[in-house]
C-alpha positions as CSV (number, residue, x, y, z in Angstrom):
1,M,-2.4,111.8,11.5
2,P,1.3,112.5,11.1
3,T,3.4,109.3,10.2
4,K,6.0,110.0,12.9
5,Y,3.3,110.1,15.6
6,R,1.6,106.9,14.3
7,D,5.0,105.2,14.2
8,I,5.7,105.9,17.7
9,I,2.1,104.7,18.9
10,N,2.6,101.4,17.0
11,K,6.1,100.8,18.4
12,L,5.0,101.6,21.9
13,E,2.1,99.2,21.7
14,Q,4.4,96.5,20.7
15,E,6.8,97.3,23.5
16,L,3.9,97.3,26.0
17,R,3.2,93.6,25.1
18,H,7.0,92.7,25.6
19,M,6.9,94.6,28.9
20,R,4.1,92.7,30.2
21,S,5.7,89.3,29.4
22,D,9.0,90.4,30.7
23,G,7.6,91.6,34.1
24,R,8.7,95.3,33.3
25,S,6.5,98.2,34.2
26,K,8.2,101.5,33.7
27,L,8.5,103.0,30.1
28,P,11.6,104.8,28.9
29,T,11.7,108.5,29.8
30,E,10.5,111.3,27.3
31,A,14.1,112.2,26.6
32,Q,15.0,108.6,25.7
33,L,11.9,108.3,23.5
34,C,12.8,111.7,21.8
35,S,16.3,110.3,21.1
36,E,15.0,106.9,20.0
37,F,12.4,108.2,17.5
38,N,14.3,111.4,16.6
39,C,11.4,113.7,17.3
40,S,10.3,116.6,19.5
41,R,9.1,116.2,23.1
42,Q,5.7,117.4,22.2
43,T,5.3,114.5,19.7
44,V,6.3,112.1,22.4
45,R,3.9,113.5,24.9
46,S,1.1,113.4,22.4
47,A,1.7,109.7,21.8
48,L,1.9,109.1,25.5
49,A,-1.3,110.9,26.1
50,D,-3.0,108.8,23.3
51,L,-1.9,105.6,25.2
52,E,-3.0,107.0,28.6
53,Q,-6.4,108.0,27.3
54,R,-6.9,104.4,26.1
55,G,-6.0,103.0,29.5
56,L,-2.8,101.4,28.3
57,I,-0.4,103.5,30.6
58,V,-0.4,105.7,33.5
59,R,1.7,108.7,33.8
60,K,2.9,110.0,37.2
61,R,4.2,113.5,37.6
62,G,8.0,113.6,38.4
63,S,8.2,109.7,38.2
64,G,7.5,108.8,34.5
65,S,5.1,106.5,32.6
66,Y,4.0,103.1,33.6
67,L,2.0,100.2,32.4
68,A,-1.7,100.5,33.6
69,D,-2.6,98.3,36.5
70,G,-5.6,96.9,34.6
71,A,-6.0,93.3,33.6
72,S,-3.6,91.9,31.2
73,A,-3.8,89.0,28.8
74,S,-3.3,85.7,30.5
75,G,-4.6,82.1,30.4
76,D,-5.2,79.7,27.7
77,T,-8.4,81.0,26.1
78,V,-8.6,82.1,22.4
79,V,-11.8,84.0,21.6
80,F,-13.1,83.7,18.0
81,I,-15.4,86.8,17.0
82,C,-17.3,86.0,13.9
83,E,-20.9,86.7,12.4
84,D,-22.5,83.6,13.6
85,E,-20.8,80.5,15.1
86,D,-23.7,78.2,14.2
87,E,-24.1,79.1,10.6
88,Y,-22.4,79.0,7.1
89,I,-18.6,78.1,7.2
90,Y,-18.2,78.7,10.9
91,P,-19.2,75.3,12.2
92,E,-16.6,73.5,10.2
93,L,-14.0,76.1,10.8
94,T,-14.3,75.9,14.6
95,G,-14.5,72.2,14.3
96,L,-11.0,72.2,12.7
97,L,-9.7,74.9,15.1
98,R,-10.5,73.5,18.3
99,P,-8.3,70.3,18.2
100,Q,-5.5,72.2,16.7
101,L,-5.5,74.8,19.4
102,K,-5.9,72.1,22.0
103,S,-2.6,70.7,20.8
104,H,-1.0,73.8,22.0
105,K,-2.9,73.8,25.3
106,L,-5.3,76.4,24.2
107,K,-9.1,76.3,24.3
108,L,-11.4,78.1,21.8
109,V,-14.4,80.3,22.8
110,C,-16.8,81.6,20.0
111,R,-18.7,84.9,20.3
112,S,-21.2,85.9,17.5
113,T,-21.7,89.5,16.3
114,H,-24.8,88.5,14.2
115,G,-23.5,91.1,11.8
116,G,-23.8,94.0,14.1
117,L,-21.5,96.8,15.1
118,G,-23.0,97.2,18.6
119,K,-22.6,93.5,19.4
120,E,-19.0,93.5,18.3
121,R,-18.5,96.5,20.7
122,Q,-20.1,94.7,23.5
123,I,-17.9,91.6,23.0
124,L,-14.7,93.6,22.8
125,T,-15.6,95.7,25.9
126,D,-16.2,92.4,27.8
127,L,-12.8,91.1,26.7
128,L,-11.0,94.2,28.0
129,T,-12.4,93.3,31.5
130,S,-10.8,89.7,31.4
131,P,-8.4,89.6,28.4
132,P,-7.9,86.2,26.8
133,A,-4.6,85.0,25.4
134,A,-5.6,85.8,21.8
135,V,-8.4,87.0,19.7
136,I,-9.3,85.8,16.2
137,I,-11.6,88.5,14.7
138,E,-13.5,88.5,11.4
139,P,-14.0,92.3,10.8
140,Y,-17.5,93.8,10.5
141,C,-17.7,95.7,7.1
142,N,-14.0,96.6,7.2
143,I,-14.3,99.3,4.6
144,I,-16.6,101.3,6.7
145,P,-15.0,103.4,9.6
146,N,-15.4,101.5,12.9
147,P,-15.0,103.0,16.4
148,N,-14.4,99.5,17.8
149,V,-11.0,99.5,16.3
150,K,-9.8,101.5,19.3
151,L,-11.0,98.7,21.6
152,I,-9.0,96.1,19.5
153,S,-5.9,98.4,19.9
154,Q,-6.6,98.3,23.7
155,L,-6.6,94.6,23.8
156,S,-3.4,94.4,21.8
157,G,-1.7,97.0,24.0
158,R,-2.6,94.7,27.0
159,G,-0.8,91.7,25.5
160,V,-3.6,90.0,23.6
161,A,-2.6,88.4,20.4
162,V,-4.9,89.7,17.6
163,V,-5.3,87.7,14.4
164,Y,-7.6,89.1,11.7
165,L,-9.5,86.5,9.6
166,F,-10.0,87.2,5.9
167,T,-9.8,91.0,6.2
168,A,-8.3,93.6,8.5
169,Y,-9.7,97.0,9.4
170,E,-8.2,99.7,7.3
171,S,-6.6,101.7,10.1
172,G,-4.5,98.7,11.2
173,E,-4.6,99.5,14.9
174,G,-4.1,96.3,16.9
175,H,-3.2,94.4,13.8
176,Q,-0.6,91.8,14.4
177,A,-1.5,89.1,11.8
178,L,-3.9,88.6,8.9
179,I,-5.0,85.3,7.5
180,A,-6.1,86.5,4.1
181,E,-7.4,85.0,0.9
182,D,-6.3,85.4,-2.8
183,N,-9.7,87.2,-3.7
184,Y,-8.5,88.7,-6.9
185,G,-7.1,85.3,-8.1
186,G,-10.3,83.5,-7.0
187,A,-12.6,85.7,-9.0
188,S,-10.3,85.5,-12.0
189,M,-10.4,81.7,-11.8
190,L,-14.2,81.7,-11.8
191,V,-14.4,84.1,-14.9
192,R,-12.0,81.9,-16.7
193,H,-13.9,78.8,-15.9
194,L,-17.2,80.3,-17.1
195,A,-15.5,81.6,-20.3
196,S,-14.0,78.2,-21.0
197,S,-17.6,76.8,-20.7
198,G,-18.8,79.2,-23.5
199,H,-20.2,82.0,-21.4
200,T,-19.4,85.5,-22.8
201,R,-21.9,87.6,-20.7
202,I,-21.0,87.1,-17.0
203,A,-22.7,89.1,-14.2
204,G,-21.5,89.4,-10.6
205,I,-22.8,90.0,-7.2
206,W,-20.4,91.6,-4.8
207,R,-20.2,93.3,-1.4
208,C,-18.9,96.7,-1.3
209,D,-18.5,97.3,2.5
210,D,-15.9,94.5,2.7
211,S,-12.5,94.5,1.1
212,R,-12.9,90.9,0.0
213,G,-15.9,92.0,-2.2
214,L,-13.8,94.8,-3.7
215,E,-10.8,92.6,-4.4
216,R,-13.0,89.9,-6.0
217,Y,-14.9,92.5,-8.2
218,D,-11.4,93.7,-9.2
219,G,-10.3,90.3,-10.3
220,Y,-13.7,89.8,-12.0
221,I,-13.7,93.1,-14.0
222,N,-10.0,92.8,-15.0
223,T,-10.2,89.2,-16.0
224,L,-13.3,90.1,-18.3
225,S,-11.3,92.9,-19.9
226,E,-8.1,90.5,-20.4
227,L,-10.5,88.0,-22.3
228,G,-12.1,90.6,-24.4
229,L,-15.6,90.0,-22.8
230,P,-18.2,92.7,-22.2
231,I,-17.8,94.6,-19.0
232,D,-21.0,96.5,-19.3
233,V,-23.1,93.6,-17.9
234,P,-25.3,94.0,-14.7
235,N,-23.5,93.7,-11.3
236,L,-25.0,94.3,-7.9
237,M,-22.8,95.9,-5.1
238,L,-24.2,95.0,-1.7
239,T,-23.9,97.0,1.4
240,G,-24.1,95.3,4.9
241,A,-27.7,96.3,5.5
242,D,-28.9,95.2,2.0
243,R,-27.0,92.0,2.4
244,R,-28.9,91.0,5.5
245,S,-32.1,91.9,3.9
246,L,-31.1,89.9,0.9
247,L,-30.2,86.8,2.9
248,K,-32.5,86.9,6.0
249,R,-35.9,88.4,5.1
250,D,-37.0,88.1,1.4
251,D,-35.6,87.7,-2.1
252,S,-36.9,91.0,-3.6
253,I,-33.4,92.4,-4.3
254,L,-32.3,89.2,-6.0
255,K,-35.6,89.1,-8.0
256,A,-34.8,92.6,-9.3
257,F,-31.3,91.5,-10.1
258,V,-32.5,88.5,-12.0
259,S,-35.0,90.7,-14.0
260,G,-32.1,92.9,-15.3
261,L,-29.7,90.0,-16.4
262,N,-30.4,91.0,-20.1
263,G,-28.9,88.1,-21.9
264,C,-26.2,87.2,-19.3
265,T,-25.9,83.4,-19.1
266,A,-23.7,83.3,-15.9
267,V,-23.4,84.9,-12.5
268,I,-20.5,84.9,-10.1
269,C,-21.7,85.4,-6.4
270,H,-19.8,86.8,-3.4
271,N,-20.6,83.6,-1.4
272,D,-22.5,80.4,-1.4
273,E,-25.5,81.6,0.5
274,I,-26.2,84.2,-2.1
275,A,-25.6,81.7,-4.9
276,Y,-28.0,79.2,-3.3
277,R,-30.9,81.8,-3.1
278,L,-30.2,83.1,-6.6
279,A,-30.4,79.5,-8.0
280,R,-34.0,79.2,-6.8
281,L,-34.9,82.3,-8.8
282,T,-33.1,81.9,-12.2
283,A,-34.1,80.0,-15.2
284,P,-32.4,76.8,-16.1
285,G,-29.3,77.3,-18.2
286,I,-28.0,80.3,-16.0
287,A,-24.6,79.2,-14.6
288,I,-24.2,80.2,-11.0
289,V,-20.8,79.9,-9.3
290,S,-19.4,81.3,-6.0
291,F,-16.9,81.2,-3.1
292,D,-16.4,79.2,0.1
293,D,-17.6,75.7,-0.9
294,S,-20.1,75.6,2.1
295,Y,-23.0,73.3,2.8
296,Y,-25.0,75.5,0.6
297,A,-22.9,74.6,-2.4
298,A,-22.8,70.9,-1.7
299,S,-26.5,70.5,-1.0
300,D,-28.5,68.3,-3.3
301,K,-30.7,71.2,-4.3
302,G,-28.0,73.7,-4.9
303,A,-25.0,71.7,-6.2
304,I,-23.2,74.9,-6.9
305,T,-19.7,75.2,-8.4
306,S,-17.6,76.9,-5.8
307,L,-14.1,77.7,-4.7
308,A,-12.7,76.0,-1.7
309,H,-9.6,76.4,0.4
310,D,-7.5,73.4,1.8
311,G,-9.4,73.6,5.1
312,R,-6.8,72.0,7.3
313,L,-3.8,74.1,5.8
314,F,-5.9,77.3,6.3
315,V,-6.7,76.5,9.9
316,D,-3.1,75.4,10.5
317,N,-2.1,79.0,9.4
318,V,-4.5,80.5,11.7
319,V,-3.1,78.6,14.6
320,K,0.5,79.4,13.7
321,A,-0.5,83.1,13.8
322,V,-2.2,82.8,17.1
323,V,0.8,80.9,18.7
324,A,3.2,83.6,17.2
325,G,1.2,86.4,18.6
326,I,1.0,84.8,22.1
327,E,4.8,84.4,22.0
328,H,5.2,88.0,20.8
329,K,6.5,87.0,17.4
330,K,5.7,88.2,14.0
331,Y,3.6,86.0,11.5
332,K,3.3,86.7,7.9
333,G,1.7,84.1,5.5
334,E,0.8,84.1,1.9
335,P,-2.9,84.6,1.1
336,A,-4.8,81.3,0.9
337,G,-5.3,80.0,-2.6
338,W,-8.4,78.4,-4.0
339,K,-9.4,75.1,-5.7
340,L,-12.4,74.9,-8.0
341,K,-15.0,72.3,-7.1
342,V,-17.2,71.9,-10.2
343,R,-20.8,70.9,-9.7
344,K,-24.1,71.0,-11.9
345,S,-24.7,74.8,-11.4
346,G,-22.1,75.8,-13.9
């Protein structure tokens, strides 16, 4: 898609949000837009047609373009779209989010996708009918093209503050803020920790449908190289479907991984849930470390060395991004850093 055309779309989407909050309904004329963006009338018309097709504006012959009459963002509700609000890190995260949002007179509602593209689409479609003040969304497999991005763009165009958590969809449509992690630095920290404990052959399990997994793999493989450690050790890249099979049904994939370790004495896992299940299958002496410092890592049976965020600081940044989005302000924070919590696994 031409850069000029995309620039016009992005800037008009931002303008639509300001227009709603200011009570304005009519867009600038085509001639005014041509002058503002220094482009042809055909380019402007194509951009307006895109906005009209997505239900954000209405074009009236002889009169101009106007905001659509559909529902716009209002109220005090913040919707958090995540994989499962009742599992893994999400109960603790929402427990910290609720009081902080409440201090800004905002209430939190959670919607779970259960790792499904269709469920994510259903949730976003429902929100377009009655838009909340803001949406916090953890993308579903953000490396894979996702048609639901257009729905996020529509929400953004209707004045909904959109905050991506951990990763953002590649196209960036509807992207107002991203609360990211230092994934490269975290993986590097784990490699150096294991190397300092005498491990020289370190395997890794990573997701390849999620940019966090690729960033962590990048930090892992480059740090091995920097330390002069072997980089031809086994590593398992997990797709979304394989990951759910791995975690929800049986351990056959993990068993195959363990059988191919071939002298590796340590494994870095994409998250604590994978690490917990792996720990049940490996022989004593195999160090296992991971990310997130969840209840899987802290359990008596697992006791897994894991990386943690400062939870309150992380949530504080999420809330700042939400409030900034609602007030039509920009938020840009630094990726969240990690602190290593050493336990008996390695």
